[in-house]
N, C-alpha and C positions, 0 to 999 in steps of 0.2 A: 652727699650726706652733709649735715651741718657739723660744725666743729664741736668737739667735746668740751664741756665746761669743767674748769678745775673746782675742787671742793672748797667752798668758802671757809669752812671751819678749819680745814687743814692748812689753807693759805695763811691764816692768822697765827697758827701754832708752830709751823715747821718752816725751815729754810734749807735749801740744798746748797752745799758749798761748791766751789769751783772744781774740786776733785770728785764730786758726785756723792759725798757723804751727806746724811740728813742730820740736821741739828734741831734740837727742841729743848723744852724746859725739863728740869729735873723733877722727878716725883718726890713726894714727901717734903716739899719746900714751903708750903703755905701756912700751916698752923701747927700747933703743939710744938713750938720751937724752943721752949724753955729747957727741955731735957736734952736737946741736941747741942753738940759742942760748937763753939764759934768757928772752928776750922771746917766742920761739916757744913755749917750754914753759909760760910763764904763760898765753899765749893758749889753749893746749890745755885748761886747767882750766875755762875758761868754756864754757857749752854752745854747741854749734854749731847753726845753723839749717839744717835739712835742705833740700836743693834742691827747687824747685817740681816738678821732674820726678818725684822719689821720694815726695813728700809724700802724694799720693792713695793709693798702695799701702800706706803705713804707716797712714794714717787708716782704711783698710779693715780692717787687722789689729786696730786698736784699737776699731773699731766706732764711730767718730766721724763725724758729718755724714752725708751721703748716700752 
């Protein structure tokens, strides 16, 4: 059988940490920023840890793990 290809869109959006957690961008961070507090906007810039519920699906797209 040929090798599985990883999902190109997922490759660009997510990264798996050394411990196996999935990191990605925060939601609500790109526009309508005027009403959001500076503290909240600063927090958006740091990568978000994707929930344990969604992580297996993203890992499957990336071809990571089992």
